[in-house]
C-alpha positions as CSV (number, residue, x, y, z in Angstrom):
1,M,70.6,38.7,122.0
2,K,67.4,39.3,119.9
3,T,65.8,36.1,118.9
4,V,65.5,35.3,115.3
5,A,62.1,36.1,115.1
6,A,62.3,39.3,116.6
7,R,65.0,40.2,114.2
8,V,63.1,39.1,110.9
9,A,60.2,40.8,112.4
10,K,62.0,44.3,112.5
11,G,63.6,43.4,109.0
12,A,59.6,42.8,107.5
13,R,58.7,45.9,109.3
14,L,61.5,47.8,107.3
15,L,60.4,46.2,104.0
16,D,56.5,47.0,104.7
17,K,57.6,50.7,104.8
18,A,59.7,50.9,101.8
19,W,57.4,48.6,99.8
20,A,54.5,50.6,101.2
21,N,53.9,52.3,97.9
22,E,54.6,49.4,95.5
23,G,51.5,47.3,96.8
24,G,53.7,45.0,99.5
25,W,56.5,42.8,99.1
26,A,56.1,39.4,100.4
27,H,54.0,38.5,97.4
28,R,57.2,39.3,95.1
29,V,59.1,36.9,97.1
30,E,59.1,33.5,95.9
31,R,59.9,30.4,98.3
32,P,61.4,28.6,99.7
33,I,63.6,31.5,101.2
34,L,67.5,30.4,101.3
35,T,68.9,33.4,103.2
36,A,72.6,32.2,102.6
37,I,72.4,32.4,98.8
38,D,72.2,35.6,97.7
39,N,69.5,35.4,94.8
40,V,67.4,33.7,96.9
41,C,67.2,35.2,99.8
42,P,64.5,38.1,100.7
43,L,66.5,40.8,99.6
44,G,68.2,39.2,96.6
45,Q,64.6,38.5,94.9
46,L,63.7,42.3,95.8
47,Y,66.5,44.2,94.7
48,G,68.2,41.9,92.7
49,G,71.6,41.2,95.6
50,Y,71.8,41.2,99.2
51,L,74.1,44.0,99.3
52,E,72.0,46.2,96.6
53,G,69.0,45.3,99.3
54,L,70.9,46.7,102.2
55,D,72.0,49.5,100.3
56,A,68.6,50.1,98.9
57,L,67.2,50.0,102.6
58,G,69.9,52.5,104.2
59,L,71.6,49.8,106.5
60,T,74.9,50.5,105.1
61,D,76.3,49.2,108.5
62,Y,76.9,45.7,106.9
63,R,80.9,45.7,106.7
64,P,81.1,43.7,110.2
65,V,79.3,41.3,109.0
66,I,81.5,40.6,105.5
67,H,84.9,41.0,107.6
68,D,84.0,39.1,110.5
69,S,83.7,41.6,113.5
70,D,82.5,40.5,116.9
71,S,80.1,43.8,116.4
72,E,76.3,43.2,115.3
73,S,75.7,44.7,112.2
74,Q,72.2,46.4,111.1
75,A,72.1,43.2,108.6
76,V,71.9,41.2,111.7
77,T,69.7,43.3,113.8
78,H,67.2,43.4,110.9
79,G,67.3,39.5,110.5
80,F,68.8,39.6,106.9
81,H,72.0,38.0,108.2
82,L,73.2,35.5,111.0
83,P,75.7,36.6,114.0
84,R,79.0,35.5,113.3
85,R,79.4,34.1,116.4
86,L,76.8,32.0,117.4
87,P,76.0,30.4,120.9
88,Q,77.3,26.7,120.6
89,D,73.5,25.5,120.7
90,E,72.1,27.9,118.4
91,S,74.9,27.3,115.4
92,S,73.7,24.3,113.8
93,D,70.0,25.1,113.0
94,A,70.5,28.6,112.8
95,W,70.1,29.3,108.9
96,Y,67.3,26.9,108.7
97,D,65.8,28.9,111.6
98,L,66.5,32.5,110.1
99,D,64.7,30.8,106.7
100,A,61.8,29.6,108.9
101,A,61.5,33.1,110.1
102,W,61.6,34.8,106.6
103,Q,59.0,32.4,105.7
104,A,56.4,33.0,108.5
105,A,56.9,36.6,107.9
106,V,56.0,36.3,104.3
107,E,52.7,34.1,105.3
108,E,51.7,36.4,107.7
109,R,51.6,39.1,105.1
110,L,50.1,37.0,102.1
111,T,47.2,36.0,104.7
112,E,46.6,39.9,105.8
113,A,46.3,40.6,102.3
114,I,43.9,38.0,101.7
115,L,41.9,39.1,104.8
């Protein structure tokens, strides 16, 4: 299983490509980032909703997340959602860790934009 940071990095790179002609995406995302809340998650803020964002990015394999399958969806592998079944030692802080990883991805891009 990839780390949360690696998954978010993959999702952030996908957003970099999708928003390249729009001047980037990071400055459009307000903080704090709360990935568990539809309109506050990165996709919700950028596309008006979590599922709308997945569709816009071509990540159409999100149904396992919604239907509680064991398979990992594209939403999970790109850091936009958590796997349904987390190892016991990861479950308590998983949403916090996902939020923190997205916060770091945003801050990294904002810092690069300044330099």
